Residue, then its C-alpha position, 0 to 999 in steps of 0.5 A: x500500500x503506497x502512503x502519501x506524504x503529509x506536507x504543509x511546506x513549513x519553513x524550518x530555520x534550525x538556527x532559530x530552534x533549540x537542539x534537544x538531542x541526538x539518537x540512533x535515527x537522527x537529531x531533534x530540535x524544539x521549534x519556536x512554535x513549541x513543536x519538534x522537528x526530528x531530522x532523520x538520517x534515513x528517509x525510510x525510517x522517518x516515514x516508518x516512524x511518522x506512520x506509527x505515530x499517526x496510527x497511535x495518535x489517539x493514544x495517550x503515550x506517543x507524540x502526535x505527528x503533524x507533518x512528514x517531509x522525506x528526511x524529517x517530521x514535525x511532531x508534538x513536543x513531549x516535556x516532563x522528566x526523563x524517568x531515570x532522573x525522575x527516579x533518582x530524585x523521587x524514587x520509584x512508586x507503585x503508581x509509576x510501575x503501574x504506568x509502565x505496565x499499562x504502557x507495555x500492555x498498550x503497545x502489546x494490544x496495538x500489535x507491536x512486535x517489540x514489547x520493550x522500551x528504554x529509559x532514554x525514551x520515557x518521560x514522566x509527566x507532572x501527574x506521574x503519567x508517562x509519555x514515550x518518544x521513540x516507537x522505532x522498529x515497533x512493528x518489525x523487530x521481535x522482542x517479546x518481553x521488555x528486555x531493555x526496560x528490565x535492565x534499566x529497572x534493575x540499574x535503579x533498584x526497581x526491578x523487584x517492585x516491577x515483578x511484584x506489581x506485574x505478578x499481582x496485576x498481570x500474572x500471565x505476563x509475569x510468568x511469560x516475561x520472567x521465564x523469557x528473562x531467565x533464558 
């Protein structure tokens, strides 16, 4: 199925933007209008991420996409505090772990093959809900349990709390993921 580009001919002047960061796929800048421009190294990666975000735009976790232009997209800015910094300052709460589990269930229910997320991509909001900025390889890479997330939780001494809450709230996921982690 051929996808059409969603162009609005927005003029972007990077010298008027604030650099937010650089990742595996490209660089991200905050524009003066409060939106983000993400510039990709590979146009296919840009297109893939745009359509994933478009598909999930009614959901609570990922940024809303606005425009797609070959090597870059314009999307919603996700503020908040990176989860690693949040935990360092506030500790890990039961509510935060529940939010993470809800997110993992959401991506599973939406057909993701990659049931994982890295701390670098999770931002805690003022109400302790979470937002996630990178759905890369969500429908193509097969990761059937939150392998990287488990490692990240372990580094901040929160893995036991995660397992306890998962075991009580989603015992079938606990059994499956715990078994896979042991291999």
